[in-house]
N, C-alpha and C positions, 0 to 999 in steps of 0.2 A: 622313697615313696612306695616302691614296690613291696618292700618289707612290710610297710604299714598295711597295704592292701591284703597281703597274704595273712597277716594277723587278723585283720577284719574278717576275712573269709573263714578263717578257722573259728572265730567267735560267733559271727552273725550269719554265716552261710553266704551263698551267692547273691541273694537279694540285698542283704545289708551291704555287701561289698560293692555292688553295682550302684546303689544309691550313694554310698560314701564317695565313690569315684567322682561324683559331680563336684564335690568340694575341691578335689585335686584339679579337675578341669578348669574350674573358675579361677583358682590360684595360678594355674599355668598360663592362662590366657589374659591375665590382668596383672601386669608388672607392679603397679602401685599397690594393689591388694596383697600381692606376694611380699612386697617390701614391708608393708604394715604387719603382715603375719609374722615375718621374721623379727620385727621390732617387739611385738607383743610376746612372742616366744622367748626372746632374750630377756625381757623384763621379768617374765615368770621364772626363768632360770636364775636370775639375780636374787631371787628370794631364797637365799641359802640359809644355813644354820645360824648365821650371824644376825639374821633379821627376826625380830620378835613377832609373834602372831598378831599382836595389837599395834604394830607399827603402821602408820597411815599409808605407807607404800603398798601394803598388802591389799587394802580396799581399793587403792588407786589402780593397781594392776588388774584386779578383778573387774573394775569398771571399764578399763581399757579392753579387756578380753570380751566383755559383754558388748561394747560398742562395735568392736571388730566383727563379732559373730553376726550382729544385726546387719552390718554392711555386706558381709559375705552372703547371708541369706538373701538379701535384696538382689545382689549380683546374680546369684543362682536363679532366682525367680525371673528376673528381667531377661536372662539369657535363654530362657526356655528349658533349662536343665530340670527345673522343678516339675514342669509339665511332663517331661520324659520320665522322671522318677515316679510321678503319679501313675503313668501308664504302665511302668514296671510293676508297681504294687497291684494294679488292677489285673494285669495278666497273670501275676503270681497267684492271686486269690482265685482266679478262674482255674488254674492248673492244680492248685493245692487247696481244695475246700477246707474250711475250718472243721476240726473235729472236737468232740466233747472234752478231750483231755489236754487241749492246748493250755499252756501256762502251768503245766504240772511240774515244770522244772527239770524234766528229763533231758538227757542228751538226745539230739536229733540227727538224722542223716542228712548230709548235704547232697542234694539231688544231682549236682554236677560231677562230683568226684567220688561219691560213695564213702567219703570220710565222715566221721562223726564231728559235729560241732559242739562246743561246750556251752553250758549256760553262761550268760554274761557274768553273773556274780562269781562263778567258779573261775572263769578265765581271768578276770581282773585280779582275783586273789592270787593267782599264780604268776602274775607279771612281776618282773624284778624292779619295781619302783623303789626309788630311794629319794623320795621328796622330803624336804624339810617341813617342819611343822608350819612355817609361814606359807610355804607353797600349797600345802594341803588346805590351809585356811583360805587361801586365795581361791582355790578350786571350789570350796564350799560357798564362799561369797558369790562367785560367778553363778553357781547353780541356783542360789537364792534369787539373784537378779533375773535369771532366765525363767524361773518358776513364777515369779511375780509378774513378769511380762506376759507369760502364757496364761495366767489366771485372769489378767486384765483383758486379754484378747478374747478369751472365751466367755466373758460376761457381757 
């Protein structure tokens, strides 16, 4: 978990890391949720090179990931962690007012350590992922499910 947070800090900076920590807190304090997380992770890992991208298991695992993430979001919201995250965003915005060049894609300074943080796209491209085509398709399907839910929620 610590390795994951350090990678998050390098990519997203201190604010992204603090907000992502809510996920770990929710999992650490809820054994049933932690067990389900492990089950979904294992199902994703089972989508190896022997599984075709159009195998029904790919869509099933994507749906399981989506359902798990919905439950995790609800646990985070119900626990008050989401309100804490919102307060972090508000205080960050007060301390770091928006500038006209935000979103320019440049590397930015992490205020806590003085180290540079990478753009997300650049960082993800450097990660040593070795996912099978089926697992990549599962990730795509999960993102589609999440995007569809987000668009329904905003309308």
